N, C-alpha and C positions, 0 to 999 in steps of 0.2 A: 365539444367532446374531447376528453383527455386522450393524449396519444398513448399507444401501447408500446411498452419497452421490453425487449428481451436481451439479457446479457449472457453471452456464451463464454465459458471458460472451463478450466479443469475443476475437479472437486478438491480444491485447496484454496488457501488464502491468496498467495502470490500477488499479482498486480491487480486482481479483481476485487479484493476485499475493501479497499478504500472506496471503490465505486458502489459496492453492495451496501456499505455502511452509510454512504451519502443518500442512497435511495431510502434506506430504513429511517434515518434521522429526519429526512424530509417527508416521510409518510407518502412516498411515491410508489405505487404498485409497479412491480416488474416481474418478469419471468426470469428465474435464476437457473439457466440451463447449464448443467455440469457434465462434462464429457470425461470418459476415461481415455487413456492414450490411444487405444485401438480405434475408438470412435473418431478421435481427432485426426489420425492418419488417414482413415478411410474418407472422411469428408474433405480433408485437405487435398487428397489425390483427385477428388471429384471437383475441385475448384470452388469449394464452398466458402473459403476464407480469403478475403482480400489480403494480399501480401503474405498469405500462408501462416498467419500467426493469430494468437488470441491475447487479450480479450477482443470480442467483437460485440458491438451494440446494434441491434435492429430496432428501428422505429416504425411502427405501423406496418410491419411485415414487408416493407418495400424500400426502406432507406437503410443502408448499411454503413457503419462507421467503425474504424479501428483505432489503435494506439491508446494505451491506458491513460496517459496524461490528458490527451484531448477529451477522452470520454469522461474522466473524473471531473474535469473542469466544466464540461457541459452539464453533468448531473449536479455538480456543486451549485451552478447557477440556478437550476430548477429548484433545488432544495434550500436556497438561501444560505449556502455555505461557501460562497465566493463573494468577496467584497466588491462594492461598486466603485470605490475610490481607486484610481489607476495606480497610485503609489502603493496602496495596500495590495492591489493585484500583483504588482511587481514583486513584492516580498513573498507572497504566496507562491508565485511561479518559480521564484528562486529556490525555495525550499523543495518543491516538487522535483525540480531538475537535479538538485544536489543529491537527493535520495536515489533518484533514478541513476545517477552517476555511480553510486555505490553498487547498486544492483547490476549495472552493466559491467563494472569492473570485477564482479564476482562470478560472472557467467562461465568463464573458462574453467574455474575450479569445480563446477558441477559436472563437467564432462571429463575431468581428470580421473583416470582409473588407478593410477599409482597413489596409494594411500599416503606415502611419505611426501610426495610432491603436492598432493592436495592439502596436507597439513601445513606445509610451508607457504603455499599460496594463500591459505586462509589467515595465517599469522601475519603475512605481509599486508593483506587487505585490512586487518584490524589496525595495524600500526600506521599505515600510510593513508588510509581512507576513512574508516569508521570512526576511530578515536578523534583525529583532528577535526573532522566535520561535525561530529556530535558535541565537541567542546564549543564550537562556534554556535551551533544551534542552542545549546544550553545557555550561552551568554545572551543570545537574542531573546530567549524566553525571560531571562532575568531582567533585561532592559525594558521589557514590556510590562513588568509588574509582578513577576513570579506567580502568575495565576494559571499556568498551564496552557496559555494561548500565545500566539505570535502577534495577533492583532486585537487590541482591546481585551475583552473578556469572552469573545465569541469563539465558537468552534468553526473551523473552516476545513476545507479539504486538505490543507497542509498538516493539521493536527492528525487527521485520519491517516494520511500517508506515513507520517512519522510513527504513529501508533502501531500500524500493522507491520512495519519493518521491525520495530523493537520487539513487539510481542511474539511474532511468529518466526522471524529469522533468527532472533537472538534468544529471547527468554524461553521459547518453546523448543529450542534446540534444532531448528530446521537446518542450520549450517553447522555441519560437523567441525569439530576442533575450535569452535569459538565458544568461550565460556558463557553459559546462559546468565551468569551473574555479572557480566561485563559492565553493566550500567548501575549495579547495586552499590554505588559509592556516593559520598557527599558531593563529589565532583560533578555528578550528573543529577543533582537534586531536582533541577527544573525539568529535565527530561522525564523523570519519574512522576512529577506532578502532572505533566501532560498525559502520560500513559494512564495514570489513575483517573484522571478527569474523563478520558474517553471510555476506559474500562467500566466506570461506574455510571455512565450515561444510561438512563432507562431504556432508550431505543436500541442501544448497542447490546445491552443485556437481553432484551427481548429477541433481537436478531439471533444472537449466538445460542440462546436456549432452544431455538427452532432449527438451527443449522449447525450440524457437526462438521468441523473442518478436519479433513483427513490429510495426513502427510506422513512421509517417512524422512528421517534425516538424510541429507545428501552432502 
């Protein structure tokens, strides 16, 4: 009997969409529970969330797990989107962690209320984190054969993690004061191949046709 999975997060892409896409690509049924902020606070105060954060994965209604990277790695294994070779695993984990590093370094800017300070923080993030890291990722993609993948020609959770960051944080303008066209240059040709590869995947299209991702720029 197949296990039952419930993923709980907000009604936005954030750290949950790589997990959702892994479920979708792997044809793995799951309950996609989306909370508004009020629901999250109420349930958090009632002790419903381990460590008080989301996303959270419930398995068979009795096993609870947290931490986005741990969850996406687990679902990636279920979906065949995580390599079996330990060196390839190391590459994938490296990419997950470096994107998470960018997101972590951006956190303070989301809570900054002074618009001028927020703008400066975002400009610093681009120059010191996003551009240097994505230049390296672009080179890794090129070294692997310029096919939009980091390992062979396969899609892994690393491509999903990079895709959701580029698509929602940058191209869709989630992060104020960062140019949505930041990666629309020849310098990031390989990154754009990756984005297009995931964007055009039939299971990804099917998923987004059924699920509207709501967000406001912050």
